[in-house]
Steps between C-alpha positions, in 0.01 A plus 500: 500500500508880451561613142669824389350755266701375197479843337769613740733238352480687168669811658871568439731357765501826698365846493718736292617708790571199721730368228675842486551497876637138483758600242604820677535317829714225346717770335550674834598172667769453233594866494469625858666835435280592203311816537169414330279781372134377451304667221291192443189457721279808482494576876518857613793629712369846610320515833134561532400860468501692835134585461417133470705403804332768715158384388583139576622602853172663563314195356693271743428731793126485417525118529644542852185689635176332579294780356681496156604137473385317188463131440413349165461766242309475170659248265481737212672790686403796718290761328732780606777351289280408205353849473855642492601258232206590284543877546872515438579216262190496278261802538797723423529322176131526425441133589198453721480202737275407790622388838372150432737458194828534685644213707796566726736203528841393615670516153447514125690169475246341731203632300638433159566141610163452670261671256518214261308289755165648400542403137395168336767242416411502133601866455788560251751743646756721331815637644777717367844329453712586693255508794491554875515125613206523745241533226609171344581309821163573672317361199723204482414420861137533423524252208410738217817487295546155360836328454842648453638481138865477389537885523408485863166666423153371588270371227200660664641849491502747214838675513526852362858559396665830601803523272776744432339563162162595655655725759412243761131555453256219438274459197131405538446124520438328161242268667229594740586493862304542829744629755782749409775592746648839421760680714585865412731664584636149434686271731754389379560709189419848640307595179151667496198528270347822373133572520455399141684168553308422817171583331563214251508254786184643657317489163624129448360408848169658437460331159593155644352527844846454642631624835819705531696452830687823502802524736577866558728457793754743351271774381648760742826483305344626168655821394369554149157668451403274207504193726181415691522419873189292515332281238177672606613809319407310185137503398322171560761359735256484791314229316804270447784579735621437857788714621764414763706761683742497790652725766811282494710672240304829508557569867738232619247255649677189391557410862167617640275374220213701361337515155165522337305350209225681307212288379231716327147367542451486120776233452329165444578146412256232387378164630453193278149608423603846379383701800724787602637527856672806658864435576471770765256297705691180443832660606328641809377151583846350447671766716253485788549120512880475459644836613485678827610838381804721544580618857362826616846668577619416144183642343543819703855510367379463147242780553789732599646459146222729379569782750691808381829387669435140390470595134813709515706226668375235267583713198850549633535126542382428142728773371793337678444164341420650153837678516658157569313371193646786288851421628460134409338566164742768379802318653418181311436679180839675521660161563349374171206301631149507354238573763133543547301666779631719772300808382147436649604205719766405749619208291753492218495204265847428367578299183786261578806544272604268220195276535595394849230303688324673788631278779844486342510881509352498852788276616768712324364824637511358848845349457669787323319804635351366819163639384175302517224551246201288400538268203241574231442121442350486842204705363434252224640390168465843364736637761788281382794730396408773743558603863305733727659758726294688759532860607409418867859485635672786681655775290849404608452136403328594174795717404755240615318221308508700174865580542578127542301402198672758288852408623478121556254365246 
């Protein structure tokens, strides 16, 4: 008989956002006239920039002509896009990369989930708590996390609490760990780390031969000069860090899918005999085996993000969402709520009132205000007592949602 991978049986009953969708759909069945405003899932609402659309059209037209048609592309991405990424996202910040160190993909979620495949099963991993669920779930599927304890946490994971007292920032692990997932600007809390704070993590990783898996999907939303956009702005990070980035939230590619991962050649992990192996070459081997690359028209569209018009239009899009974040943050503060984030990130992390549970507050917010957020408990035990709101809605819906929260809650 066929047997299942029993690690899948350790996962929660459903993915967080699937459970949210189920509850919302049930509420709408029971309340068909309810006008639901969704500020939960972090999906964008603004259309793709005009420069991107025009570039994609040209890319499609090329595919219609014999002389410019392209079949399989390079699994790691076309060089024309990779060079633009390096020149605009890194060289401008005095970070030097080679073409071989950038891998274009179909999403940061995909890459953060898949990168763990090239690590041994005996690695000890650390995650912040609360945490983006994919980091944990992908390692559960692989069998690296052990059993679930009474708190709903896995015995094989070192959890790094991000508390109200710590400003939602994690402390260094008390025991040695091998794999460290960091996401800054953070999803879900919206907080960031300064250069000095990030340097402590790089120094820790260098001292312990650990690897930092650094999710920088929201770096384009950083407004404060003291906040680094890339972990490679920190000395020594090339030796110990892999960085994940995405065009999804930066330029609205959630429906067209394009991202990239940076794996410096210096980053190494070790075999059982103590010999070092380049993660760059291992990731290349993994990608060329399991991934066929991002479509040519989509990569042409991503390249247009770096044109003069593309940069202007992307900046306008980000400014739009960050104004929404300001409206949410300041509106909640005036209503008496304690919040984090919303300054360098499109997420606002709201403390639920009167010790109310995350899912309880989610249900009440939906029932009384007809507004949908994301329960903090869905991001781990450390998220209990909080709720995440996103700035990716329309301006009209953002303003309407805040008015409802202030008057109905």
